[in-house]
Structure formats: structure tokens, C-alpha cells
N, C-alpha and C positions, 0 to 999 in steps of 0.2 A: 562503469563509464554508463552515461547515460546513452550513446548510440555510435558505439567503435565500430570500425570500420572490418576488424579482423575476427569476428564470432557470429556467432546467428542470433539474429532479430531476436529470439523467443529468451536471451538469456538476458537481456539487457532490463538496464531498472525502469528506462523511459516504457518499454512494453508489460513489463511486470506491473510499475504503478497503477497503468489502466484497470488490471485487475483487483488493487487493492481497493480504487477508488470506487469499481462499480460495486464493490461488497457492501461498503462503507454508505454508500447511495442508497442501497435498498432498506437500512435500518436507520441511518440520520445519526445514533451514537451505540458505539459499541465497546465491549471489553477487550482489551490487544489480543488477549487470546482468543476468541470468540472471534476477533476479526482474522486473525493467521487461521484457522481452520474456516473459517467460510473461505476466504480466497484460495485455500490451499486444494477446496475441494472443485474449484475452476480452475485452476494454475497450480501446478506443481512447483514449489516453489523452497526455498532453504531457508532457516530462519535469519542468516545472515542480509540476506537479500531483500526481505520482507521488512526488515528495520531499516535500509536503505532508500526502500520505495518509499516507508515512513518519515523518514527524516526529508525526502524530494518535495513529496505531497507537503508538508508541511511547510518549507522554504516557499512554496508557490503559493503559502496560504490558501490551500485548500482545506486542510485540517489541523486541528487543534486537540489540546488534550487539555478537557474540562476538570473543575475542580474535586471530581470524584475522581479521576484519572482515567477517565475512559477517553477513548478518540470519538471526535466529533467535527461531523461535515460544515465548514465553514460558510457555504454560501447553500 
């Protein structure tokens, strides 16, 4: 859930998505696993939560996959 009322904010996609976005902003284009490792150094999150964050950022049109399969910042 993005912002549920029954768990801590640190466990939400909304909160963790900010860390993913911060990591991708520093490099503009990153490999999927490198982005996960970079994000995990800042905020400890599981791979499923990381993927949900990527899905959410993609739906917001903030990131995309380029032709070489790397995660790229849209703005």
C-alpha cells in the first residue's frame, strides 16, 4: 500500500520510493541491480518492495526502461 494507516511509514511504497528516486537522480541511468544496491545502502528494503517502488515510479512517469534495459530518469 502507498500510505496505509496500520503500519509504520518507513514500510510504505511512498516512503521507500523516495529513496529509489534519490538514488536514480544521482546517476540518471542505472542497471537494475546496481540501483537496488545503491538504494539498499540508504534504506534497507526487500527486493519485492524495491520492485513495487519501481512500478509506482514508472506509473508516475518518473522513470522508464531504456532500450538497453537500464532504469532511466524521465525528467
